[in-house]
N, C-alpha and C positions, 0 to 999 in steps of 0.2 A: 504494500500500500504506500509506503514511503517513497518507493521508486516512482510510482505513478504521479504522486504529488510533485515530486521534483521534476519529472518529465514535463508536466504542465506548467508548474510554477516558474521555473527558470526562464523559459521563453517569454512568459508574460512580464516578468520583472525586467528582462532585457529590453523588450519593446517599450515598456513604460519609461525606463531610464533614457532610452534614445529619444523618445517623444518629448520628454520633459527638458532634456538638455539642448535639443534642437530649437525648441520654442523658448528663446531666451528674452523675449520682449518683456517690457514692464506692463504689469496689470494693476489696475486700481480697483480696490474692493471697498465699497461703502457699506457700513453697518447702519442700516436704515433708521431704526428708532433713535439711535444715539448721535447721528450726524458725524460719525467718525469715518475717515477715509484712510485706507492703508494701501500703499503702493509697494508691490514686491515683484520679484521676477516671476514670470509665469511658471518656470520650472519648479521653483520653490512652492508655489501655490498648488501645483498639480501633485507634487510629492506629499505635501502636507495633507491634502484632501484624501489621497489614496491611503496614506498611513492611518489617518483618522477613521476612514471607512473600514480598514482592516482591523483596527483595534475594536471598534464597535461590533463588527461582525463576529470576531472571536469572543467578545463578552456575551453577546446574545446567544451564540452557539453554546458556550459554557453554561449559561443560565438555563437554556432549554433542555440540557441533559442532566440537570440536577435531580429530577425524579429517578432517572435511570441509575445514577450514582448512589442514591439513597437505597434503591432496591438492591443494588449490588452489595452494599454494606450489610443489608438485612440478610441476604442470601449467604454471605460469608459467615455471619454470626450463626445462622441456622445450620450451616455445614459443620462448623466447629462443634455445636451442641450435638448434632446427630453423630458425628465422628466419636465423641466421647461416649455416647450411648452405645454405639456399635462396639467399641472396645470393651465396655462393661459387659455387654451381652456375650461377646466372644470369651471373656474370662469365665462367665457363668457356664457357658457351653463346655469349656474345657473341664471345669469342675464336675459337671454332670457326666461328661464322657469318662472321667476317671472313676466316678461312682458306678457307672454302668460296667466298666471293666472289672471293678472290684466285685460287683454282684455276679458277673459271669464266672469269675474265678471261684467264688464261694459256691455257686450252683454246680459248677463242674466238679468240685471236690466232694459234694454230697452224692450218695448213691442214688441212681435213677430208679424210679419205680416202674414196674412192668405195666403192660396194657391192662391186665386184670385188676391191678390195684387202682389204676386211674378210674376205671369204670365203677368200682366200688365206692371210691371217694365222690364221684359225680352223683351217683344215686343216693348216697347217704347225705350229701349236702343238699340235694333237691328235696329229700324227705324232711330234713330239718327245716328248710325254708317253708315248705307247705304247712308243717305243723305250727310254725311261728305265725304264719298268716291266719290260720284258723283260730289260734288263741287270741290274736288281736281283734278278730271279728266278733268273737263270742264274749 
């Protein structure tokens, strides 16, 4: 982007400087409500007005992007907050992962029950649940 600005800006500045220094006649400017007359070289007047226009244009451009800069600051703050939250969640996940591995080790060290024992546990737990439900109703 900087190259494109320079590619356009340098020729404009060169043309402006050539124009202003070629027109070296004197010009009289009168400030109407104050009855003041100023006589200066036309090249100085052209350069002054171009520079003043550039400064005002840059100022208005800067002011028009104020909401964008405020939004950017807000986004940066939110990104920092979310980054901290993400780091906290990653630490919690690591702790949970360690707990899971510990539980897997404990489970693998215990003897495994057979298929018949699992069926007995299932039916005995379902009978206990149905008896509790009937007691709660009655």
